[in-house]
Residue frames relative to the residue before (quaternion, step in Angstrom):
aa qw qx qy qz dx dy dz
M 1.0000 0.0000 0.0000 0.0000 0.00 0.00 0.00
K 0.4590 0.6313 -0.5008 0.3743 3.50 0.24 1.32
L 0.4105 -0.6966 0.5360 0.2427 3.52 -1.28 0.38
N 0.1051 -0.7731 0.6193 0.0879 3.54 -1.16 0.57
L 0.7457 -0.4031 0.2759 0.4531 3.57 -1.28 0.04
R 0.6143 0.5584 -0.3470 0.4365 3.58 1.03 -0.75
D 0.6413 0.5193 -0.3204 0.4651 3.60 1.00 -0.82
V 0.6598 0.5050 -0.3072 0.4640 3.57 0.95 -0.86
L 0.6619 0.5019 -0.3111 0.4617 3.60 0.94 -0.85
K 0.6514 0.4973 -0.3180 0.4768 3.58 0.98 -0.80
S 0.6349 0.5221 -0.3403 0.4565 3.59 1.02 -0.71
L 0.6218 0.5278 -0.3428 0.4661 3.59 1.09 -0.62
E 0.5932 0.5387 -0.3605 0.4775 3.59 1.13 -0.58
V 0.6419 0.5196 -0.3179 0.4658 3.58 0.96 -0.86
V 0.6544 0.5048 -0.3094 0.4704 3.57 0.96 -0.87
L 0.6452 0.5202 -0.3261 0.4547 3.58 0.92 -0.84
I 0.6769 0.4651 -0.2886 0.4922 3.57 0.88 -0.92
G 0.6766 0.5024 -0.2871 0.4554 3.57 0.98 -0.85
T 0.6723 0.4605 -0.2924 0.5005 3.57 1.22 -0.33
V 0.7020 0.4869 -0.2796 0.4382 3.58 0.83 -0.96
L 0.6800 0.5104 -0.3175 0.4199 3.61 0.79 -0.93
P 0.6807 0.4529 -0.3259 0.4746 3.67 0.80 -0.77
A 0.6315 0.5296 -0.3417 0.4517 3.61 1.01 -0.72
V 0.6546 0.4925 -0.3103 0.4824 3.59 0.95 -0.84
T 0.6309 0.5319 -0.3293 0.4590 3.58 1.00 -0.79
L 0.6406 0.5186 -0.3228 0.4653 3.58 0.99 -0.80
V 0.6646 0.5036 -0.3086 0.4576 3.57 0.89 -0.90
V 0.6934 0.4749 -0.2851 0.4609 3.58 0.86 -0.94
S 0.7226 0.4509 -0.2735 0.4469 3.62 0.79 -0.93
N 0.7518 0.3734 -0.2143 0.4995 3.60 0.99 -0.76
Q 0.2810 -0.7895 0.4869 0.2464 3.58 1.29 -0.29
R 0.6524 0.4059 -0.3419 0.5411 3.54 0.98 0.98
L 0.5760 -0.5614 0.4499 0.3881 3.54 -1.25 0.27
P 0.5421 -0.6316 0.4290 0.3510 3.61 -1.03 0.65
N 0.3426 -0.7099 0.5723 0.2261 3.57 -1.13 0.68
M 0.7546 -0.3969 0.2552 0.4560 3.60 -1.26 -0.01
D 0.6327 0.5240 -0.3418 0.4564 3.62 1.00 -0.73
D 0.6370 0.5149 -0.3211 0.4754 3.58 1.02 -0.79
L 0.6747 0.4977 -0.2942 0.4589 3.58 0.92 -0.91
K 0.6145 0.5361 -0.3491 0.4617 3.59 1.09 -0.66
S 0.6727 0.4828 -0.3099 0.4673 3.58 0.89 -0.85
V 0.6222 0.5196 -0.3351 0.4801 3.60 1.06 -0.70
A 0.6462 0.5178 -0.3195 0.4607 3.59 0.99 -0.82
W 0.6375 0.5173 -0.3304 0.4656 3.60 1.01 -0.74
V 0.6363 0.5138 -0.3260 0.4741 3.58 1.01 -0.78
A 0.6613 0.4998 -0.3057 0.4684 3.59 0.94 -0.86
A 0.6473 0.5116 -0.3193 0.4662 3.60 0.97 -0.81
A 0.6498 0.5081 -0.3149 0.4696 3.58 0.97 -0.81
A 0.6373 0.5172 -0.3246 0.4701 3.60 1.01 -0.78
W 0.6604 0.5080 -0.3059 0.4606 3.58 0.95 -0.89
I 0.6662 0.4954 -0.3060 0.4660 3.60 0.86 -0.93
S 0.6504 0.5166 -0.3188 0.4566 3.59 0.94 -0.84
Y 0.6806 0.4932 -0.2922 0.4562 3.57 0.87 -0.92
I 0.6697 0.4896 -0.3022 0.4696 3.58 0.89 -0.92
T 0.6497 0.5159 -0.3172 0.4596 3.59 0.94 -0.85
K 0.6479 0.5129 -0.3172 0.4653 3.58 0.93 -0.87
N 0.6885 0.4684 -0.2905 0.4713 3.60 0.89 -0.87
W 0.6351 0.5331 -0.3299 0.4513 3.57 1.03 -0.70
L 0.7512 0.3906 -0.2024 0.4922 3.59 1.04 -0.77
T 0.6458 0.4809 -0.3178 0.5007 3.60 1.27 0.17
N 0.3819 -0.7273 0.5149 0.2450 3.59 -0.92 0.85
S 0.7234 -0.4598 0.2962 0.4213 3.59 -1.28 0.06
D 0.6452 0.4754 -0.3251 0.5020 3.62 1.26 -0.20
D 0.4857 -0.6950 0.3946 0.3542 3.58 1.35 0.29
E 0.4272 0.6589 -0.4871 0.3823 3.57 1.05 0.87
F 0.3806 -0.7580 0.4924 0.1950 3.56 -0.62 1.18
L 0.8614 0.0206 -0.0748 0.5019 3.58 -0.98 1.02
T 0.5305 0.5785 -0.4327 0.4434 3.57 1.06 0.78
P 0.4495 -0.7023 0.4719 0.2864 3.61 -0.77 0.98
E 0.6211 -0.5225 0.4290 0.3966 3.55 -1.29 0.40
K 0.4061 -0.6862 0.5455 0.2581 3.56 -1.14 0.67
S 0.4335 -0.6716 0.5320 0.2793 3.55 -1.06 0.74
E 0.7001 -0.4686 0.3235 0.4307 3.58 -1.27 0.18
G 0.6437 0.5367 -0.3162 0.4445 3.60 1.14 -0.55
G 0.5905 -0.5982 0.3565 0.4077 3.58 1.27 -0.13
E 0.6464 0.4885 -0.3322 0.4829 3.57 1.23 -0.19
N 0.6122 -0.5486 0.4141 0.3908 3.56 -1.24 0.41
A 0.4420 -0.7032 0.4963 0.2528 3.54 -1.00 0.84
């Protein structure tokens, strides 16, 4: 249950997707550029996506088991 650089980089991908897609949706549906209130709501969605992704990765071991400690080389939990 630890984070590494790969987890952080993947979380940035989630934030990018979580930011770009809502912004594009706003532009297409409203047929105008987003204003500051729109950008704030998009930023909150991106922040929530980032926090969720980081939390999930922090609480998952390398075998993708949620809330399970890493196994030692002997096969038992460390």
